[in-house]
C-alpha positions as CSV (number, residue, x, y, z in Angstrom):
1,M,-66.9,-74.3,-49.5
2,A,-63.7,-74.4,-51.4
3,L,-65.1,-71.7,-53.8
4,E,-65.8,-69.3,-50.9
5,K,-62.2,-69.8,-49.6
6,E,-60.9,-69.1,-53.0
7,H,-62.9,-65.9,-53.3
8,S,-61.7,-64.9,-49.8
9,V,-58.1,-65.3,-50.7
10,I,-58.5,-63.3,-53.9
11,R,-60.3,-60.5,-52.1
12,R,-57.4,-60.3,-49.5
13,K,-54.8,-60.2,-52.2
14,A,-56.7,-57.5,-54.0
15,E,-57.1,-55.4,-50.9
16,A,-53.4,-55.9,-50.1
17,G,-52.4,-54.6,-53.5
18,R,-54.6,-51.5,-53.2
19,A,-52.7,-48.3,-52.3
20,S,-53.2,-47.2,-48.7
21,P,-54.7,-43.8,-48.2
22,G,-52.0,-41.1,-47.9
23,P,-51.8,-38.4,-45.3
24,A,-54.4,-35.7,-45.3
25,P,-53.7,-32.9,-47.8
26,M,-52.1,-29.8,-46.4
27,T,-54.4,-26.7,-46.1
28,A,-53.9,-23.3,-44.6
29,A,-56.0,-24.2,-41.5
30,R,-53.9,-27.4,-40.9
31,A,-50.7,-25.6,-41.6
32,L,-51.6,-22.8,-39.1
33,G,-52.3,-25.5,-36.4
34,L,-49.0,-27.2,-37.0
35,S,-47.2,-23.8,-36.9
36,L,-48.8,-22.8,-33.7
37,A,-47.8,-26.1,-32.0
38,K,-44.2,-25.8,-33.2
39,A,-43.8,-22.2,-32.2
40,A,-45.2,-22.9,-28.7
41,Q,-43.0,-26.0,-28.2
42,D,-39.8,-24.6,-29.7
43,G,-40.0,-21.1,-28.3
44,M,-41.6,-21.7,-24.9
45,A,-41.7,-25.5,-24.3
46,L,-45.5,-25.2,-24.1
47,A,-47.6,-28.1,-25.3
48,L,-50.3,-26.9,-27.6
49,R,-52.9,-28.9,-29.5
50,V,-55.6,-27.7,-32.0
51,V,-59.0,-29.0,-31.2
52,Q,-61.1,-27.3,-33.9
53,V,-60.5,-25.0,-36.8
54,D,-63.1,-22.8,-38.5
55,E,-62.2,-21.2,-41.9
56,R,-64.5,-18.6,-43.4
57,R,-64.6,-15.3,-45.3
58,L,-65.7,-12.1,-43.6
59,S,-66.0,-8.5,-44.7
60,L,-64.4,-5.6,-42.8
61,A,-67.8,-4.8,-41.2
62,E,-68.2,-8.4,-40.1
63,L,-64.7,-8.8,-38.7
64,P,-65.4,-7.5,-35.2
65,E,-67.8,-10.4,-34.7
66,A,-64.8,-12.8,-34.5
67,I,-63.0,-10.7,-31.8
68,E,-63.4,-11.9,-28.3
69,D,-63.8,-9.3,-25.5
70,R,-60.6,-8.2,-23.9
71,A,-58.5,-10.0,-26.5
72,L,-55.1,-8.8,-27.7
73,L,-55.3,-7.3,-31.1
74,A,-52.0,-7.5,-33.1
75,V,-51.8,-5.7,-36.4
76,L,-49.9,-7.6,-39.0
77,E,-48.0,-6.1,-42.0
78,G,-47.6,-8.1,-45.2
79,P,-46.7,-7.8,-48.9
80,A,-47.6,-4.7,-50.8
81,E,-48.5,-2.9,-47.6
82,G,-51.3,-5.3,-46.9
83,L,-52.5,-5.4,-43.3
84,G,-53.9,-8.3,-41.3
85,L,-55.0,-9.0,-37.8
86,A,-54.1,-11.7,-35.2
87,V,-56.5,-11.9,-32.2
88,I,-55.2,-13.7,-29.2
89,A,-57.9,-14.7,-26.7
90,P,-57.4,-13.7,-23.1
91,S,-57.0,-17.4,-22.1
92,L,-54.2,-18.0,-24.6
93,L,-52.6,-14.7,-23.7
94,A,-52.5,-15.5,-20.0
95,A,-50.9,-18.9,-20.7
96,L,-48.2,-17.4,-22.9
97,I,-47.4,-14.7,-20.4
98,E,-47.4,-17.2,-17.5
99,V,-45.0,-19.6,-19.2
100,Q,-42.6,-16.8,-20.0
101,T,-42.6,-15.2,-16.5
102,T,-42.9,-18.3,-14.2
103,G,-41.6,-21.1,-16.5
104,R,-44.7,-23.3,-16.0
105,L,-48.4,-23.4,-16.6
106,A,-50.8,-23.4,-13.6
107,P,-53.8,-25.8,-13.7
108,A,-56.3,-23.0,-13.4
109,P,-56.3,-19.8,-15.5
110,P,-55.9,-16.4,-13.8
111,P,-58.7,-13.9,-13.8
112,V,-59.4,-12.3,-17.2
113,R,-57.9,-8.8,-17.6
114,R,-57.5,-6.3,-20.4
115,A,-54.5,-6.8,-22.7
116,T,-51.7,-4.2,-22.4
117,R,-48.9,-3.0,-24.6
118,T,-46.4,-5.0,-22.5
119,D,-48.4,-8.1,-23.2
120,A,-48.1,-7.4,-26.9
121,V,-44.3,-7.0,-26.7
122,M,-44.0,-10.3,-24.9
123,V,-46.0,-12.3,-27.4
124,A,-44.7,-10.5,-30.6
125,G,-42.0,-13.1,-31.0
126,F,-44.5,-16.0,-30.7
127,I,-46.7,-14.4,-33.4
128,D,-43.7,-13.9,-35.8
129,R,-42.5,-17.4,-35.2
130,T,-45.9,-18.8,-36.0
131,L,-46.2,-16.8,-39.2
132,E,-42.7,-17.8,-40.2
133,E,-43.5,-21.5,-39.7
134,L,-46.8,-21.0,-41.6
135,E,-44.8,-19.5,-44.5
136,K,-42.4,-22.4,-44.6
137,T,-45.2,-25.0,-44.6
138,L,-47.2,-23.3,-47.4
139,A,-44.1,-22.5,-49.6
140,E,-45.2,-24.9,-52.4
141,L,-49.0,-24.4,-52.0
142,P,-51.3,-21.8,-53.6
143,E,-52.3,-20.5,-50.1
144,I,-48.8,-18.9,-49.8
145,I,-50.1,-16.1,-52.0
146,W,-52.4,-14.7,-49.3
147,A,-50.9,-16.3,-46.1
148,G,-47.2,-15.6,-46.6
149,G,-45.0,-12.7,-45.8
150,F,-46.9,-11.3,-42.7
151,R,-45.2,-10.2,-39.5
152,Y,-46.2,-8.4,-36.3
153,A,-46.3,-4.6,-36.8
154,S,-48.2,-2.9,-33.9
155,Y,-50.8,-3.3,-31.2
156,L,-54.4,-2.0,-30.7
157,D,-56.0,-1.7,-27.4
158,D,-59.5,-1.1,-28.9
159,P,-61.1,-2.8,-31.9
160,R,-63.0,0.4,-32.9
161,P,-60.2,1.9,-35.1
162,L,-60.1,-1.3,-37.2
163,G,-62.6,0.2,-39.7
164,L,-60.2,3.1,-40.3
165,L,-56.9,1.1,-40.2
166,L,-57.8,-1.9,-42.4
167,E,-58.8,-1.8,-46.0
168,D,-62.5,-2.3,-46.8
169,I,-61.9,-5.7,-48.5
170,G,-62.7,-9.3,-47.8
171,F,-60.7,-11.3,-45.3
172,R,-59.9,-15.0,-44.9
173,V,-60.5,-15.8,-41.2
174,L,-59.0,-18.8,-39.5
175,Q,-60.4,-19.4,-36.0
176,L,-58.8,-22.0,-33.8
177,D,-59.8,-23.6,-30.5
178,L,-56.7,-24.8,-28.6
179,E,-55.8,-27.0,-25.6
180,L,-52.7,-26.0,-23.6
181,G,-50.5,-28.0,-21.3
182,P,-49.5,-31.7,-21.3
183,G,-53.0,-32.9,-20.4
184,G,-54.9,-30.1,-22.1
185,E,-56.1,-28.7,-18.8
186,R,-56.1,-25.1,-20.1
187,K,-58.0,-23.7,-23.1
188,G,-57.3,-21.0,-25.5
189,G,-58.2,-19.5,-28.8
190,L,-56.7,-17.6,-31.7
191,V,-58.1,-15.8,-34.8
192,L,-56.0,-15.0,-37.9
193,A,-57.5,-12.6,-40.4
194,L,-55.6,-11.9,-43.7
195,P,-56.7,-10.2,-46.9
196,A,-58.5,-12.6,-49.1
197,D,-56.9,-11.4,-52.3
198,G,-53.3,-12.4,-51.9
199,R,-50.5,-10.1,-52.7
200,G,-47.5,-12.3,-51.9
201,A,-45.1,-14.3,-54.0
202,A,-46.3,-17.3,-56.1
203,P,-45.7,-20.8,-54.7
204,R,-42.3,-22.3,-55.2
205,P,-42.3,-25.4,-57.5
206,A,-41.4,-28.7,-55.9
207,A,-38.5,-29.2,-58.3
208,E,-37.1,-25.8,-57.3
209,A,-37.5,-26.8,-53.6
210,D,-35.5,-30.0,-54.2
211,A,-32.8,-28.0,-56.0
212,H,-32.6,-25.7,-53.1
213,E,-32.3,-28.6,-50.7
214,G,-29.4,-29.9,-52.8
215,A,-27.6,-26.6,-52.6
216,P,-27.1,-25.7,-49.0
217,A,-24.9,-22.8,-49.8
218,A,-27.7,-21.0,-51.7
219,G,-30.2,-21.8,-48.9
220,S,-27.8,-20.5,-46.3
221,L,-27.3,-17.3,-48.3
222,A,-31.1,-16.8,-48.6
223,D,-31.5,-17.4,-44.8
224,T,-28.7,-15.0,-44.1
225,S,-30.3,-12.3,-46.3
226,R,-33.6,-12.8,-44.7
227,W,-32.1,-12.7,-41.3
228,K,-30.3,-9.4,-42.1
229,A,-33.5,-7.9,-43.5
230,E,-35.4,-8.9,-40.4
231,M,-32.7,-7.6,-38.1
232,E,-32.5,-4.3,-40.0
233,R,-36.3,-4.0,-39.7
234,V,-36.2,-4.5,-35.9
235,V,-33.2,-2.3,-35.4
236,L,-34.6,0.6,-37.4
237,Q,-37.8,0.5,-35.3
238,A,-35.8,0.9,-32.1
239,P,-36.1,4.3,-30.4
240,A,-33.1,6.6,-30.6
241,M,-32.7,9.3,-27.9
242,L,-30.8,12.4,-29.0
243,E,-29.9,15.4,-26.8
244,A,-29.0,18.9,-28.0
245,V,-26.5,20.2,-25.4
246,L,-26.1,23.9,-25.3
247,H,-23.7,24.2,-22.4
248,R,-22.5,22.2,-19.4
249,L,-21.4,23.7,-16.1
250,T,-20.5,22.5,-12.7
251,L,-22.1,23.9,-9.6
252,P,-21.9,23.0,-5.9
253,L,-24.8,21.0,-4.4
254,S,-25.8,24.0,-2.3
255,A,-26.3,26.1,-5.4
256,V,-28.4,23.4,-7.0
257,L,-30.6,23.0,-3.9
258,S,-31.3,26.7,-4.0
259,F,-32.7,26.6,-7.5
260,A,-36.1,28.4,-7.8
261,P,-38.1,29.9,-10.7
262,G,-36.2,32.8,-12.1
263,T,-32.7,31.4,-11.2
264,E,-30.3,32.4,-13.9
265,L,-27.4,30.2,-15.0
266,P,-24.4,31.6,-16.8
267,V,-24.2,30.5,-20.4
268,P,-21.4,31.9,-22.6
269,L,-22.4,33.5,-26.0
270,A,-20.1,31.1,-27.8
271,A,-22.3,28.2,-26.8
272,L,-24.9,29.3,-29.3
273,E,-22.5,28.5,-32.1
274,E,-21.1,25.3,-30.5
275,L,-24.2,23.2,-29.7
276,R,-23.6,19.5,-29.4
277,V,-26.0,16.8,-30.6
278,E,-25.2,13.7,-28.4
279,G,-26.4,10.2,-28.2
280,H,-26.2,7.5,-25.5
281,G,-23.3,8.0,-23.2
282,R,-22.7,11.6,-24.3
283,R,-21.3,10.3,-27.6
284,L,-20.9,13.3,-30.0
285,L,-23.0,12.7,-33.2
286,A,-23.1,16.2,-34.7
287,R,-22.6,19.8,-34.1
288,G,-25.1,22.6,-34.6
289,R,-26.0,26.2,-34.1
290,L,-29.0,27.4,-32.1
291,G,-31.4,29.7,-33.9
292,Q,-35.0,30.2,-35.0
293,N,-37.1,29.0,-37.8
294,R,-40.5,30.5,-38.4
295,G,-40.7,31.7,-34.9
296,F,-39.7,28.4,-33.3
297,R,-36.4,27.5,-31.7
298,A,-34.4,25.3,-34.0
299,V,-31.0,23.7,-34.3
300,R,-29.1,23.8,-37.5
301,L,-26.6,21.0,-38.0
302,V,-23.3,22.1,-39.5
303,T,-20.7,20.2,-41.4
304,E,-17.0,20.4,-40.9
305,A,-16.8,22.9,-43.8
306,D,-19.3,25.2,-41.9
307,E,-17.3,25.2,-38.7
308,P,-14.7,27.9,-38.3
309,A,-11.1,26.6,-38.4
310,P,-9.7,26.2,-34.9
311,A,-7.1,28.7,-34.0
312,V,-3.6,27.3,-33.9
313,P,-2.1,28.1,-30.5
314,L,1.2,29.9,-30.7
315,Q,4.0,28.3,-28.8
316,P,6.3,30.8,-26.9
317,L,9.9,30.8,-28.0
318,P,12.3,29.4,-25.5
319,A,14.1,32.1,-23.6
320,A,17.8,32.5,-24.3
321,E,20.1,31.6,-21.5
322,P,21.7,34.7,-20.0
323,A,25.4,35.1,-20.7
324,R,27.6,33.6,-18.1
325,T,30.5,35.7,-16.8
326,L,33.6,33.7,-16.4
327,P,35.0,33.9,-12.9
328,P,38.1,36.0,-12.7
329,R,41.3,34.1,-12.6
330,R,44.9,35.0,-12.4
331,T,46.7,34.2,-15.6
332,P,50.5,34.5,-15.5
333,A,51.8,36.5,-18.4
334,P,54.4,34.8,-20.6
335,A,57.9,35.9,-20.1
336,H,58.2,37.2,-23.7
337,Q,54.8,39.3,-23.6
338,P,54.0,42.3,-21.5
339,A,51.4,41.9,-18.7
340,V,49.0,44.4,-20.4
341,A,47.9,41.9,-23.0
342,A,45.9,39.8,-20.5
343,P,42.9,42.2,-20.2
344,V,42.5,42.5,-23.9
345,A,42.4,38.7,-24.3
346,M,39.8,38.3,-21.5
347,A,37.7,41.0,-23.0
348,A,37.6,39.2,-26.3
349,I,36.5,36.0,-24.5
350,D,33.6,37.8,-22.8
351,A,32.5,39.5,-26.0
352,G,32.5,36.1,-27.8
353,A,30.3,34.6,-25.1
354,A,27.9,37.4,-25.4
355,A,27.7,37.1,-29.2
356,A,27.0,33.4,-28.9
357,T,24.0,33.8,-26.6
358,A,22.6,36.9,-28.3
359,P,19.4,36.3,-30.4
360,P,19.5,36.7,-34.2
361,P,19.1,40.3,-35.5
362,D,15.6,39.6,-37.0
363,E,14.1,38.2,-33.7
364,P,13.2,40.4,-30.7
365,E,15.1,39.9,-27.5
366,P,13.2,37.8,-25.0
367,F,14.3,39.9,-22.2
368,A,16.7,42.8,-21.7
369,M,20.2,41.6,-21.0
370,A,22.3,43.3,-18.5
371,P,25.3,45.1,-20.1
372,L,28.6,43.5,-19.7
373,K,31.0,45.3,-17.4
374,M,34.5,45.2,-18.4
375,G,36.9,45.3,-15.5
376,S,40.4,44.8,-14.7
377,V,41.7,41.2,-14.6
378,F,44.2,40.4,-12.1
């Protein structure tokens, strides 16, 4: 009896010293499930749980077998111009749209409908957030070579062009069954198909990852550079509307209401050489000239060197003030001078005033001046 107790104590001590099993190893399928749950919770406050994951390899011809009817097809672009595919089942798509539009998830799913381009725009952020989380999780694993670097690129409303769009290669396909909502009352599904032969960057060593964690400045710089590159990619894909404006004129409403086929609008000939290329808000972006190229109407953009120099407006010279004639006055003659000297002095004053107001000899007179009339001064 004592021997059995001794063996039991030894067994317990041996089991206590044995290392406990660690967490399950990280795989691409497990990382995708965690990334989906985090993207749904952080981006939409939607509870998401992975029920089952199926990982397999399919050829391009077999890929349509994994696509559910009326699912949303999102084309993904990755390293070295590689293309992948994300298939969002109608049930998951309806839940994502419902949470974004109403802020909550109804107990029952809505009727199944065909996915539209608007749906693709609304879930593009969720797809990119999931792929970004997947890339972070697999940064130190070999799976990052084929699973990293992909982002949303475009949308397909029909699976038939996949054979022409994607390369004829093997694909790693991850198919997930999901439960949505706090109690898992809604179901959903997602399929991720990426080229089997990876073209991405090699996994980052653990030591390098620790070094990056110890240097927040370098990490911040890398995050900033990545954010700038992502922002540049999004901005450069935005549509830009340009208008070539030949001429603008103002007409009364009565004239506009009387427009009919054949109505002619007056356009000056100078407008052909002064065409404006405008952006939003009539902002002037460039100037051009209207012409033809191979039989088609064309606009040639001109630089400042091509534009004729603007004519400098000539400012009119200010008109000279006409000579003012001093009012006659009676000047008593000094006792020692004769009275005849007064008219001569007054004539000299009038002549000096006229000379002061006369224009220089090399400039034309602005107007004809009235001749001075010399008269008797009393």
